[in-house]
C-alpha positions in Angstrom: -4.1 9.7 37.6 -3.3 7.5 34.6 -6.3 8.9 32.7 -4.9 12.5 33.2 -1.5 11.5 31.9 -3.0 9.7 28.9 -5.2 12.8 28.2 -2.1 15.1 28.3 -0.1 12.8 26.0 -2.9 12.6 23.5 -3.4 16.3 23.5 0.3 16.9 22.9 0.5 14.4 20.1 -2.5 16.0 18.4 -1.0 19.4 18.8 2.3 18.3 17.3 0.5 16.9 14.3 3.2 14.2 13.6 1.6 12.5 10.5 -1.8 12.6 8.8 -3.1 10.9 5.7 -4.2 13.5 3.1 -5.7 12.9 -0.4 -4.6 15.3 -3.1 -5.4 16.0 -6.7 -2.9 17.3 -9.3 -4.4 20.5 -10.7 -1.4 21.3 -12.9 1.6 19.2 -14.0 4.1 21.9 -14.9 4.8 23.6 -12.7 3.5 20.9 -10.3 0.5 22.0 -8.2 -1.4 19.6 -5.9 -4.6 20.7 -4.2 -5.2 19.0 -0.8 -8.2 21.1 0.2 -10.0 24.3 -0.8 -7.4 26.7 0.7 -4.2 24.7 0.3 -2.3 24.0 -2.9 1.2 22.5 -2.7 4.1 23.1 -5.1 7.0 20.8 -5.9 9.0 22.3 -3.0 6.5 21.0 -0.5 6.5 17.4 -1.8 8.7 14.4 -1.2 8.2 11.5 -3.6 8.2 7.7 -2.8 9.0 5.2 -5.6 5.3 4.4 -6.0 4.7 7.9 -7.4 7.4 7.5 -10.0 7.4 5.6 -13.3 10.4 3.5 -13.8 12.1 3.3 -17.2 15.2 1.7 -18.6 17.5 4.2 -20.4 20.2 3.1 -22.7 23.6 4.8 -22.3 26.5 5.2 -24.7 24.4 3.8 -27.5 25.2 0.2 -26.6 25.1 -2.5 -24.0 24.8 -0.5 -20.8 21.6 0.9 -19.3 20.3 2.4 -16.1 16.9 2.5 -14.4 15.6 6.0 -13.7 12.4 7.1 -12.0 10.5 10.1 -13.3 7.3 11.6 -12.3 4.4 10.7 -14.5 1.8 13.0 -13.1 -0.8 14.9 -15.1 -3.8 17.1 -14.2 -6.6 15.1 -12.6 -4.3 12.4 -11.0 -5.3 11.6 -7.5 -2.5 11.2 -4.9 -2.0 9.5 -1.5 0.0 11.8 0.8 1.2 11.9 4.3 1.6 15.3 6.0 4.9 15.3 7.8 7.2 17.8 9.6 4.2 19.7 11.1 2.8 20.3 7.6 6.0 21.7 6.1 6.3 18.7 3.7 4.0 16.2 2.2 5.2 12.7 1.3 3.7 11.4 -1.9 3.1 7.7 -1.3 1.5 6.8 -4.6 -1.0 7.8 -7.2 -4.3 6.2 -7.9 -7.9 6.2 -7.1 -8.7 7.9 -3.8 -11.9 7.6 -1.9 -12.7 11.1 -0.7 -13.9 11.2 2.8 
């Protein structure tokens, strides 16, 4: 009985597709296009960015003593990305960029 319940739960979780690791590659920086496999290319509207995917920079304000830290995307064609597929594939969370071992 327990095996049947475990099997049903595993099938439901697989069907829901909660989160999966996906490797992507930037094919165009502006407008941003990230290819995750042969038939799927993502635009900026499908991506959520973590701090590791941003480049931090200090920006001076008012020409003087105050400054702020801002994060900006520093992606260019050919960059490899670490992504998580979330919300049943509606969004992809960009964890970081860097070397990706393709599986």
